[in-house]
C-alpha positions in Angstrom: -12.3 -16.6 2.4 -10.0 -15.4 -0.3 -10.8 -15.0 -4.0 -8.1 -16.3 -6.3 -7.7 -14.9 -9.8 -6.2 -17.1 -12.5 -4.4 -15.7 -15.5 -2.9 -17.3 -18.6 -0.2 -15.4 -20.4 0.2 -17.5 -23.5 0.9 -16.2 -27.0 0.1 -18.3 -30.0 3.2 -19.5 -31.9 2.2 -17.7 -35.1 2.2 -14.4 -33.1 5.7 -14.9 -31.7 7.4 -13.7 -34.9 4.9 -11.0 -35.7 4.8 -9.3 -32.3 8.0 -8.0 -30.6 8.6 -9.1 -27.0 8.5 -6.1 -24.7 10.6 -6.2 -21.6 9.0 -4.7 -18.5 12.4 -4.4 -16.9 12.8 -0.8 -18.2 9.4 0.4 -17.1 8.8 -1.6 -13.8 10.9 -0.9 -10.8 13.5 -3.6 -10.0 13.1 -5.5 -6.7 14.6 -3.4 -3.8 14.7 -0.3 -6.0 12.2 1.5 -3.9 10.8 5.0 -3.8 9.4 6.0 -0.5 7.6 9.1 -1.6 3.9 9.5 -2.0 2.6 9.8 -5.5 1.9 13.5 -5.8 -0.8 12.9 -8.4 -2.8 10.5 -6.2 -6.0 11.0 -4.3 -4.0 10.6 -1.0 -1.7 13.4 -1.8 -4.4 15.7 -3.1 -6.8 14.9 -0.1 -5.8 18.2 1.5 -4.8 21.3 -0.4 -1.5 21.4 1.4 -0.8 17.7 1.1 0.1 15.5 4.0 1.8 17.0 7.0 4.0 13.9 7.2 4.6 10.3 6.2 5.7 7.6 8.5 6.5 3.9 8.0 6.3 0.7 10.0 8.7 -2.3 10.1 5.8 -4.3 8.6 6.3 -2.2 5.4 3.2 0.0 5.7 3.1 3.7 5.2 0.9 6.3 7.0 0.2 9.7 5.5 -0.8 12.1 8.3 -3.1 15.1 7.7 -4.0 18.2 9.7 -7.7 17.0 10.1 -6.3 14.2 12.4 -6.8 11.6 9.8 -4.3 9.3 8.2 -4.2 7.2 5.1 -2.6 3.7 5.4 -1.1 1.6 2.6 1.7 -0.8 1.9 5.1 0.3 0.7 6.7 -0.3 -2.7 9.0 -2.7 -1.0 6.0 -4.8 0.3 4.3 -4.6 -3.1 7.4 -5.9 -4.9 7.9 -8.7 -2.3 4.3 -9.8 -2.6 4.3 -10.0 -6.4 1.1 -9.7 -8.4 -1.7 -8.9 -6.0 -4.9 -10.8 -6.7 -7.2 -9.9 -3.8 -7.4 -7.3 -1.0 -9.5 -7.8 2.0 -10.5 -4.3 3.2 -11.7 -3.2 6.7 -15.2 -2.0 7.2 -16.0 1.7 7.5 -16.8 2.3 11.2 -14.5 -0.3 12.5 -12.4 0.8 15.5 -8.8 -0.4 15.4 -6.0 -0.3 17.9 -2.3 -0.4 17.0 -1.4 -3.9 15.8 -4.9 -5.0 15.1 -5.4 -6.9 11.8 -7.4 -4.6 9.6 -7.3 -6.6 6.4 -5.1 -8.7 4.2 -3.4 -8.8 0.8 -3.2 -11.9 -1.3 -0.9 -12.4 -4.2 0.3 -15.1 -6.5 3.2 -15.7 -4.1 1.7 -15.3 -0.6 -0.9 -13.7 1.7 -0.1 -11.0 4.2 -2.1 -9.4 7.0 -2.4 -5.6 7.1 -1.9 -4.3 10.7 -3.3 -1.0 12.0 -0.2 1.2 12.5 -2.4 3.8 14.4 -5.5 3.7 16.6 -8.8 5.1 15.5 -11.9 4.7 13.4 -11.9 3.6 9.8 -13.6 6.4 8.0 -13.0 5.4 4.4 -11.7 2.4 2.4 -10.3 2.2 -1.1 -13.2 0.4 -2.8 -11.2 0.5 -6.1 -9.1 -2.3 -4.8 -12.1 -4.7 -4.9 -12.2 -4.6 -8.7 -8.6 -3.7 -9.4 -6.3 -5.1 -6.7 -3.3 -4.8 -9.0 -3.2 -1.0 -8.4 -1.2 -2.0 -5.3 1.6 -3.2 -7.6 1.4 -0.1 -9.8 0.9 2.7 -7.2 1.2 1.3 -3.7 2.2 4.7 -2.3 -0.7 6.7 -3.8 -3.8 5.4 -5.4 -3.2 2.0 -3.8 -4.1 3.3 -0.4 -6.1 0.8 1.8 -7.9 2.8 4.4 -8.3 6.2 6.0 -8.4 6.3 9.8 -9.6 9.1 12.0 -6.9 9.1 14.7 -8.0 8.6 18.3 -4.8 10.1 19.7 -3.2 12.3 17.0 -0.5 13.6 19.3 0.7 10.1 20.1 1.4 9.3 16.4 4.2 11.9 16.2 5.8 10.5 19.4 5.4 6.8 18.6 9.0 5.3 18.4 7.6 2.3 16.3 6.7 4.7 13.4 9.8 5.4 11.3 10.8 8.4 9.3 11.7 7.8 5.6 15.4 7.7 6.5 14.9 5.2 9.4 12.7 3.0 7.1 15.4 3.0 4.4 18.0 2.1 6.9 15.8 -0.8 8.2 15.7 -2.2 4.7 19.5 -2.3 4.5 19.8 -4.5 7.6 
């Protein structure tokens, strides 16, 4: 069952003249203005001293950061976060779950819709981002970093590099243009 958060953004009429209206347009990315780079200040990037050995993408708008210890962090892309709108709930997988490529491993609910999260790689869930339980909005702020969803110990690390369904950054960007 999903939890739904309700928010009211009303300003009293007496405050309208006293408080300037701030536009978020200058600070928030515009829809389809996407950056497909991992946040270098995030836990994901700093997980290993040398950073990830590579980042891949799926056509379902997920990213996979691959590391030399045969693990991978999984999250949703900036494009997906913008398409979802304000995230209100994230259903995380359980540590210890075994997933195969294409298995549903969780879901993201927003004010606009709900979307399943599919396992882009096969392996065992070895960590989940518990911060998303109390602060699901981090997916809107930093989806390609601190908004990571799960860490998976890869069952076949060599297969990930050769998987034609996993896209490079350039291939992913080209897929968005179509």
